[in-house]
Backbone as CSV, one residue per row, in Angstrom:
resi,resn,N_x,N_y,N_z,CA_x,CA_y,CA_z,C_x,C_y,C_z
1,UNK,3.423,7.859,24.782,2.377,7.685,24.075,2.458,6.701,23.381
2,UNK,1.036,5.695,23.497,1.273,4.439,22.783,0.424,4.302,21.720
3,UNK,0.921,3.754,20.513,-0.293,3.199,19.286,-0.626,2.167,19.721
4,UNK,-1.430,1.309,19.016,-2.054,-0.090,18.915,-2.377,0.045,17.576
5,UNK,-1.685,-0.495,16.590,-2.523,-0.737,15.334,-2.855,-2.669,15.144
6,UNK,-4.088,-2.399,14.160,-4.142,-3.727,13.978,-3.962,-3.840,12.704
7,UNK,-3.544,-4.886,11.838,-2.743,-5.306,10.929,-3.679,-6.522,10.468
8,UNK,-4.656,-6.258,9.115,-5.402,-7.198,8.586,-5.422,-7.537,7.084
9,UNK,-5.706,-8.383,6.407,-5.454,-8.808,5.144,-6.397,-9.485,4.456
10,UNK,-6.890,-8.557,3.492,-8.223,-9.218,2.557,-8.139,-10.496,1.884
11,UNK,-6.848,-10.750,1.836,-6.527,-12.297,1.241,-6.440,-13.332,2.140
12,UNK,-6.647,-13.205,3.548,-6.711,-14.584,4.508,-7.307,-13.751,5.730
13,UNK,-8.662,-14.416,5.823,-9.711,-13.816,6.435,-9.442,-14.058,7.798
14,UNK,-8.757,-15.013,8.359,-8.316,-15.659,9.892,-7.212,-14.663,10.352
15,UNK,-6.522,-14.028,9.471,-5.307,-13.317,9.959,-5.552,-12.084,10.820
16,UNK,-4.664,-12.097,11.599,-4.692,-10.539,12.522,-3.362,-10.346,13.247
17,UNK,-3.029,-9.184,13.225,-1.916,-9.048,14.092,-2.197,-7.436,14.822
18,UNK,-1.802,-7.042,16.074,-1.797,-6.227,16.718,-0.663,-5.494,17.544
19,UNK,-0.169,-4.661,16.711,0.850,-3.929,17.291,1.374,-2.657,17.965
20,UNK,1.805,-2.825,18.927,2.098,-1.642,20.256,3.482,-0.937,19.599
21,UNK,3.475,0.346,19.605,4.717,1.206,19.495,4.575,2.298,19.980
22,UNK,5.525,2.921,20.385,5.451,4.426,20.549,5.053,5.245,19.525
23,UNK,4.474,6.149,19.743,3.949,7.088,18.693,5.169,8.005,18.031
24,UNK,6.066,7.916,18.951,7.588,8.774,18.503,8.258,8.009,17.625
25,UNK,7.904,6.593,17.422,8.950,5.842,16.622,8.796,6.265,15.275
26,UNK,9.639,5.896,14.612,9.414,6.058,12.567,8.763,5.040,12.047
27,UNK,8.179,5.509,11.025,7.436,4.194,10.505,8.260,3.385,9.890
28,UNK,9.522,3.384,9.741,10.385,2.423,9.806,10.246,1.232,10.936
29,UNK,10.044,1.816,12.159,10.198,1.060,13.026,8.838,0.046,12.911
30,UNK,7.883,0.859,12.617,6.569,-0.014,12.520,6.724,-1.140,11.064
31,UNK,7.105,-0.332,9.938,7.432,-1.037,8.646,8.174,-2.823,9.252
32,UNK,8.913,-2.576,10.131,9.950,-3.756,10.474,9.046,-4.634,11.270
33,UNK,8.192,-3.889,12.553,7.689,-4.739,13.679,6.216,-5.128,12.482
34,UNK,5.784,-4.969,11.498,4.929,-5.576,10.869,5.504,-6.879,10.081
35,UNK,6.506,-6.710,9.024,7.134,-7.459,8.829,7.735,-8.804,9.641
36,UNK,8.279,-8.345,10.666,8.405,-9.402,11.771,7.655,-10.108,12.282
37,UNK,6.532,-9.425,12.271,5.190,-10.185,13.040,4.578,-11.314,11.996
38,UNK,4.889,-11.168,10.602,4.397,-11.982,9.481,5.272,-13.148,8.805
39,UNK,6.690,-12.747,9.402,7.902,-13.600,8.728,8.298,-13.142,7.646
40,UNK,8.077,-11.959,7.166,8.772,-11.943,5.937,10.200,-11.188,5.812
41,UNK,10.704,-11.672,4.568,11.928,-10.921,4.384,11.855,-9.246,4.464
42,UNK,12.949,-8.909,4.798,12.919,-7.512,4.750,13.760,-6.626,3.533
43,UNK,13.917,-7.613,2.167,14.444,-7.180,1.109,13.806,-6.762,0.038
44,UNK,12.594,-6.488,0.369,11.562,-5.746,-0.727,11.296,-4.110,-0.195
45,UNK,10.934,-3.564,-1.504,10.655,-2.085,-1.099,9.168,-2.204,-0.560
46,UNK,9.002,-1.367,0.369,7.583,-1.386,1.132,6.999,0.165,1.212
47,UNK,6.001,0.405,1.215,5.351,1.944,1.438,3.960,1.700,2.314
48,UNK,3.984,2.761,3.015,2.820,3.108,3.614,2.335,4.278,3.022
49,UNK,0.534,3.966,2.898,-0.328,5.142,2.306,-1.345,5.494,3.173
50,UNK,-1.385,7.036,3.734,-2.393,7.190,4.687,-3.677,7.326,4.093
51,UNK,-4.761,6.640,4.459,-6.155,6.534,3.550,-7.300,7.222,4.387
52,UNK,-8.202,7.564,4.078,-9.271,7.968,4.222,-10.142,6.665,4.574
53,UNK,-11.366,7.287,5.094,-12.192,6.007,5.674,-12.825,5.052,4.680
54,UNK,-12.344,5.180,3.642,-12.997,4.177,2.368,-11.654,3.305,1.766
55,UNK,-10.590,3.707,2.493,-9.389,2.995,2.110,-8.785,3.697,0.882
56,UNK,-8.959,4.790,0.684,-8.402,5.195,-0.825,-7.011,5.766,-0.493
57,UNK,-5.874,5.980,-0.949,-4.515,6.466,-0.784,-4.507,7.803,-1.038
58,UNK,-3.693,8.617,0.017,-3.780,9.884,0.240,-1.673,9.778,-0.123
59,UNK,-1.165,10.387,1.221,-0.003,10.362,1.639,0.710,9.187,1.585
60,UNK,1.822,9.184,0.927,2.443,8.082,1.105,4.031,8.511,1.437
61,UNK,4.479,7.284,2.351,5.668,7.177,3.018,6.319,6.105,2.590
62,UNK,7.285,5.981,1.873,8.412,5.269,1.541,9.597,4.655,2.126
63,UNK,10.122,3.718,1.846,10.844,3.073,2.351,12.597,3.678,1.748
64,UNK,12.293,4.251,0.521,13.347,5.112,-0.076,12.958,5.825,-0.632
65,UNK,14.032,7.311,-0.817,13.316,8.263,-1.235,13.225,8.141,-2.751
66,UNK,12.091,8.373,-3.226,11.241,8.519,-4.806,11.915,9.977,-5.407
67,UNK,12.309,9.822,-6.779,12.326,11.357,-7.243,10.818,11.803,-7.720
68,UNK,10.380,12.821,-6.842,9.179,13.305,-7.170,9.207,14.920,-7.348
69,UNK,8.326,15.331,-8.062,8.267,16.879,-7.921,8.417,17.802,-6.807
70,UNK,9.065,18.656,-7.041,8.870,19.222,-5.697,7.165,20.076,-4.939
71,UNK,6.249,19.714,-6.094,4.906,19.851,-5.502,4.421,18.756,-4.436
72,UNK,4.982,17.747,-4.584,4.455,16.666,-3.704,5.473,16.497,-2.331
73,UNK,4.832,16.383,-1.426,5.427,15.836,-0.291,5.809,14.912,0.115
74,UNK,7.209,14.338,0.186,7.701,13.284,-0.115,8.209,12.824,1.569
75,UNK,7.663,11.906,1.862,8.066,11.204,3.428,8.516,9.793,3.304
76,UNK,9.830,10.185,3.898,10.717,8.491,3.752,10.575,8.068,5.240
77,UNK,10.387,6.619,5.479,10.011,5.895,6.702,11.179,6.258,7.895
78,UNK,12.558,6.258,7.766,13.072,6.111,8.696,13.103,7.714,9.370
79,UNK,12.984,8.803,8.432,12.962,10.073,9.425,11.625,10.615,9.182
80,UNK,10.533,9.900,9.470,9.435,10.363,9.669,8.853,9.677,10.577
81,UNK,8.384,10.217,11.863,7.420,9.725,12.954,6.145,9.709,12.936
82,UNK,5.825,8.200,13.287,3.969,8.106,13.189,3.822,9.403,13.580
83,UNK,4.015,10.173,14.930,2.730,11.064,15.341,3.015,12.240,14.561
84,UNK,4.261,12.228,13.393,4.201,13.471,12.803,2.785,13.586,11.585
85,UNK,2.396,12.159,11.406,1.167,12.101,10.200,0.133,11.158,10.950
86,UNK,0.068,10.661,12.129,-1.258,9.980,12.535,-1.246,10.460,13.919
87,UNK,-2.219,11.000,14.255,-2.231,11.362,15.597,-4.019,11.285,16.094
88,UNK,-4.906,10.544,15.529,-6.184,10.238,15.677,-6.455,8.633,15.513
89,UNK,-7.213,8.239,16.477,-7.867,6.656,16.684,-8.464,6.756,15.125
90,UNK,-8.314,5.318,14.735,-8.863,5.160,13.584,-8.471,5.543,12.326
91,UNK,-7.619,6.193,12.193,-6.537,6.602,11.068,-6.415,5.114,10.324
92,UNK,-6.334,5.083,9.096,-6.184,3.976,8.422,-5.056,4.209,7.454
93,UNK,-4.428,3.051,7.101,-2.998,2.955,6.136,-3.179,1.826,5.226
94,UNK,-2.627,1.859,4.213,-2.115,0.474,3.371,-0.801,0.350,3.812
95,UNK,-0.178,-0.889,4.102,1.080,-1.347,3.961,1.197,-1.878,2.889
96,UNK,2.113,-1.720,2.190,2.249,-2.270,0.436,3.531,-2.829,0.790
97,UNK,3.375,-4.300,0.505,4.338,-5.208,0.752,5.177,-5.682,-0.092
98,UNK,4.159,-5.653,-1.436,4.827,-6.115,-2.791,4.176,-5.179,-3.632
99,UNK,5.546,-4.216,-4.089,5.132,-3.045,-5.050,4.664,-3.626,-6.448
100,UNK,5.233,-4.562,-7.054,4.504,-4.720,-8.592,3.233,-5.229,-8.357
101,UNK,2.492,-5.747,-7.970,1.260,-6.189,-7.932,0.551,-5.421,-6.575
102,UNK,0.996,-4.356,-5.875,0.394,-3.685,-4.852,-0.409,-4.255,-3.850
103,UNK,-0.021,-5.529,-3.217,-0.625,-6.617,-2.545,0.025,-5.723,-0.987
104,UNK,-1.276,-5.252,-0.024,-1.038,-4.689,0.974,-1.836,-5.383,2.192
105,UNK,-1.177,-5.031,3.312,-1.793,-5.221,4.549,-2.777,-3.721,4.833
106,UNK,-4.169,-4.112,5.411,-4.771,-2.896,5.867,-4.256,-2.927,7.497
107,UNK,-4.041,-1.739,7.654,-3.774,-1.086,9.248,-4.533,-0.153,9.653
108,UNK,-4.714,-0.221,10.650,-5.695,1.205,11.275,-5.236,1.255,12.920
109,UNK,-5.335,2.323,13.254,-4.789,3.077,14.590,-5.990,2.770,15.786
110,UNK,-6.018,1.443,16.303,-7.408,1.247,17.049,-7.361,2.129,18.328
111,UNK,-6.345,2.348,19.216,-6.116,2.920,20.150,-4.527,4.057,20.316
112,UNK,-5.033,5.024,21.208,-3.730,5.438,21.619,-3.968,5.503,23.081
113,UNK,-2.948,5.364,23.669,-3.112,5.498,25.318,-1.636,6.404,25.804
114,UNK,-1.726,6.780,27.104,-0.630,7.177,27.407,0.136,6.974,28.651
115,UNK,0.392,5.610,28.248,1.095,4.754,28.837,2.586,4.805,28.706
116,UNK,3.701,4.309,29.563,5.147,4.371,29.120,4.917,3.471,27.751
117,UNK,5.775,3.931,26.771,5.791,3.021,25.706,6.979,1.888,25.972
118,UNK,6.652,0.979,25.241,7.713,-0.257,25.187,8.843,0.411,24.325
119,UNK,10.042,-0.549,24.820,11.096,-0.108,24.231,11.045,-0.229,22.813
120,UNK,10.684,-1.567,22.343,10.891,-1.762,21.038,9.188,-2.188,20.820
121,UNK,8.882,-2.084,19.299,7.795,-2.507,18.872,7.240,-3.657,19.353
122,UNK,6.185,-4.109,19.651,5.775,-5.810,20.059,4.559,-5.824,19.464
123,UNK,4.531,-7.376,18.986,3.421,-7.739,18.493,2.612,-8.433,19.255
124,UNK,1.621,-8.007,19.966,0.664,-8.422,21.236,-0.440,-9.235,20.981
125,UNK,-0.562,-9.438,19.587,-1.845,-10.492,19.264,-1.268,-11.145,17.944
126,UNK,-1.587,-12.162,18.102,-1.206,-13.012,16.034,-1.935,-13.894,16.275
127,UNK,-2.832,-13.797,14.956,-3.785,-14.703,14.986,-3.691,-15.138,13.643
128,UNK,-3.915,-16.299,12.881,-4.186,-16.703,11.556,-2.793,-16.667,10.919
129,UNK,-2.700,-17.348,9.694,-1.568,-17.164,8.922,-1.427,-16.204,7.831
130,UNK,-0.684,-15.581,7.767,-0.153,-14.467,6.983,-0.288,-15.011,5.484
131,UNK,-0.599,-14.205,4.468,-0.697,-14.551,3.186,0.794,-14.425,2.608
132,UNK,0.950,-15.135,1.511,2.262,-15.550,1.055,3.074,-13.776,0.780
133,UNK,4.292,-13.940,1.051,4.980,-12.646,0.842,5.062,-12.122,-0.882
134,UNK,5.292,-13.028,-1.655,5.778,-13.005,-2.879,4.127,-13.867,-3.607
135,UNK,3.845,-12.939,-5.013,2.662,-13.503,-5.814,3.684,-14.436,-6.457
136,UNK,2.929,-15.864,-6.583,3.372,-17.019,-7.343,2.772,-16.662,-9.156
137,UNK,3.417,-16.257,-9.948,3.146,-15.772,-10.820,2.353,-16.915,-11.857
138,UNK,2.684,-18.078,-11.584,2.165,-19.237,-12.228,0.793,-19.449,-12.015
139,UNK,0.393,-19.377,-10.343,-0.836,-19.272,-10.288,-1.590,-18.237,-10.227
140,UNK,-0.920,-17.001,-10.797,-1.741,-15.884,-10.997,-2.845,-15.812,-11.647
141,UNK,-4.251,-15.235,-10.910,-5.481,-15.474,-11.637,-5.717,-14.206,-12.669
142,UNK,-5.448,-14.558,-14.089,-5.867,-13.429,-14.976,-7.004,-13.602,-15.085
143,UNK,-8.171,-14.562,-14.647,-9.363,-14.487,-15.030,-10.429,-13.257,-14.681
144,UNK,-9.726,-12.582,-13.034,-10.418,-11.351,-13.047,-10.300,-10.406,-13.790
145,UNK,-8.845,-10.043,-14.723,-8.347,-9.203,-15.760,-9.379,-9.486,-16.915
146,UNK,-9.734,-10.691,-17.295,-10.356,-11.069,-18.368,-12.237,-10.387,-18.065
147,UNK,-12.499,-10.793,-16.895,-13.677,-10.810,-16.841,-14.149,-8.919,-16.569
148,UNK,-13.253,-8.438,-16.156,-13.409,-6.897,-16.417,-13.423,-6.488,-17.613
149,UNK,-12.206,-6.997,-18.266,-12.407,-6.279,-19.826,-13.645,-6.461,-20.430
150,UNK,-14.244,-7.865,-20.322,-15.685,-8.375,-20.735,-16.536,-7.634,-20.589
151,UNK,-16.405,-7.115,-19.076,-17.609,-6.214,-18.128,-17.314,-4.771,-18.904
152,UNK,-16.133,-4.607,-19.513,-16.341,-2.972,-20.150,-15.555,-2.425,-19.276
153,UNK,-14.858,-2.836,-18.115,-14.104,-1.698,-17.323,-13.397,-1.095,-18.182
154,UNK,-12.617,-1.686,-18.935,-11.295,-0.959,-19.847,-12.131,-0.869,-21.494
155,UNK,-13.188,-0.644,-21.302,-13.861,-0.073,-22.833,-13.210,1.454,-22.797
156,UNK,-13.457,2.052,-23.812,-13.230,3.336,-24.171,-14.173,4.348,-23.652
157,UNK,-13.693,5.187,-22.998,-14.331,6.181,-22.005,-15.118,7.231,-23.119
158,UNK,-16.300,7.284,-23.055,-17.131,8.252,-24.355,-16.894,9.669,-23.896
159,UNK,-16.359,9.812,-22.776,-16.146,11.406,-22.789,-14.626,11.840,-22.753
160,UNK,-13.957,10.851,-22.958,-12.244,10.923,-23.164,-11.987,11.473,-24.598
161,UNK,-11.248,12.568,-24.713,-10.865,13.077,-25.843,-9.465,13.440,-25.662
162,UNK,-8.443,12.070,-26.480,-7.024,12.446,-26.483,-6.742,13.553,-27.951
163,UNK,-7.560,14.070,-28.273,-7.213,14.810,-29.389,-6.982,14.032,-30.812
164,UNK,-6.974,12.926,-30.556,-6.745,12.346,-31.919,-8.056,11.609,-32.255
165,UNK,-8.068,11.274,-33.564,-9.264,10.580,-34.001,-8.634,9.331,-35.114
166,UNK,-9.284,8.353,-35.067,-8.984,7.309,-35.995,-8.402,7.836,-37.510
167,UNK,-8.936,8.836,-37.909,-8.258,8.709,-39.130,-6.840,9.549,-39.307
168,UNK,-6.538,10.191,-37.988,-4.906,10.320,-37.807,-4.107,9.222,-38.072
169,UNK,-4.621,8.166,-37.376,-3.726,6.609,-37.389,-3.819,5.964,-38.620
170,UNK,-5.035,6.513,-39.287,-4.988,5.811,-40.836,-3.925,6.875,-41.694
171,UNK,-3.964,7.758,-41.411,-3.191,8.703,-42.275,-1.607,8.398,-42.232
172,UNK,-1.216,8.144,-40.992,-0.114,7.791,-40.705,0.435,6.384,-41.042
173,UNK,-0.570,5.546,-41.249,-0.323,4.259,-41.618,0.022,4.429,-43.161
174,UNK,-0.545,4.904,-43.789,-0.660,5.001,-45.274,0.425,5.522,-45.618
175,UNK,1.427,6.561,-45.033,2.562,7.302,-45.435,3.658,6.809,-44.854
176,UNK,3.464,5.622,-44.162,4.796,5.040,-43.299,5.649,4.175,-44.481
177,UNK,6.820,4.994,-44.394,7.409,4.244,-45.929,8.041,2.981,-45.250
178,UNK,7.808,2.714,-44.005,8.353,0.963,-43.624,7.499,0.085,-43.718
179,UNK,6.095,0.513,-44.108,5.406,-0.764,-43.833,5.136,-1.434,-45.483
């Protein structure tokens, strides 16, 4: 079984990669194929997130095992086959390549064929220049954060009750021997 994934970026309009890979290959093989197709180093922690049709994250497949509670399924790339979690065309994934800023490629399974799979994953279509692998924090746009704050996105939620009120904090400040 052969999977054909398309890889897109919301940072670069003209960018696209098509990767064909054996459906029985690991997520690690897909990880490497994507990184190689864009010329990124393999030195960073990456993750795949299975998503719904609105690109909302669900199941995570990590490069390295993370400490999580036993209630949460933990999938690791090198021990999880693609066909274990992906078996339908149009399945969407986010491939997070910069963990700190959560920059990611949008990946979608466009086609499943029952041809003989390639020995190694192949990039069969390469268009456009990929975004930079690392964020240049000198050029980092804080304007959107400021605009969101002004728009009230970070404003207090009227329905949120943390169990404290302003008087609780005033009482603490008045009785603080260090102030």
